N, C-alpha and C positions, 0 to 999 in steps of 0.2 A: 363583371366580365372577366373570364379566365383567359390568361395569356398562354398561348400554345407555343412551346419552345421546340425548335428543331433539335434533333439529336444527331451527333456526329461521332462515329468511332474514332478513336485517337489517331489511327493511321490515316483516315480520310482527312481529319483536321490538319494533320501535319503535311500531307501531300498536296492539299488544296487550300493552304492557309489564306491566300488572298480572297478566295471565294467564301471561306469561313468567316473572315473578318467583314467582308461586304455584307454577308447575311446578318451578322450581328448589328451592323450599323443601320441596315435597312429594315430588318424584321424584329430586332430586339435580341434579348439574351439567347445564347446557343449553348446547349449542353454537350459536353464531351464525355464519352463512355470509354471505359477500359475493361476489356473482357466482359462486355455486356452490362457492367455496373456503372451508374452515374459517378463520375469522378470530379468534374469541374464545370464551371459555367463561365462563358465569355460574355461580358456585358459592356454596353457602351459606357464611356467614361462619365457622361452626364448622369446616367442611372447609378453608377457606382458612387458618385459624389452625393447624390440625393439619398441613397441608402446609408452612407456614412453619416450624413448630417442628421438623419432621422433615428439613427441607432441610439439606444439607451445604454448607459454604462452597465457593465456586467456587475454581478454581485461582488466579485473579487475587486473590481475597480472601486466600487462603493465602499467596501470595507477598508481598503488601503488608502482611500482618499484622506487628505488632510482637512477637508472641509466637511462639516456636518450637513446632511441632506435635510434634516428637520430638527427642530428644537423639541426635545421630549422633557416635559416637566418631571423632575425627580424630587422626592422629598429629601431634606437634608439627612445625612447619615445619623442614625441613632434616634430619629424622630418618628419612625414608623410605629404605628400602634399594633400591638399584638392582640389577637382575639383571646378571650378568656377560655381556659380549658376546664371542662367539668371533671371533677375527680371521678375515677372509675370506682364502681361499687363491687 
């Protein structure tokens, strides 16, 4: 089921903020546009918290994390076997 979000030009969202907020709380997320382009979304706080809890860490966060995400078995250094190379004729 697709959620249909109402779109508000930024000047309408500013001028009718209480109505904008009520629409968000009653109907769900509301999109704000600036010069016809989507710029932001107002979402109910419960939805924001659900999205935050469900969010996975970014690649940057994973790479900078102090904790490993998985144990990868690596052979001890110097113990890797090399494949034999046939002499060229």
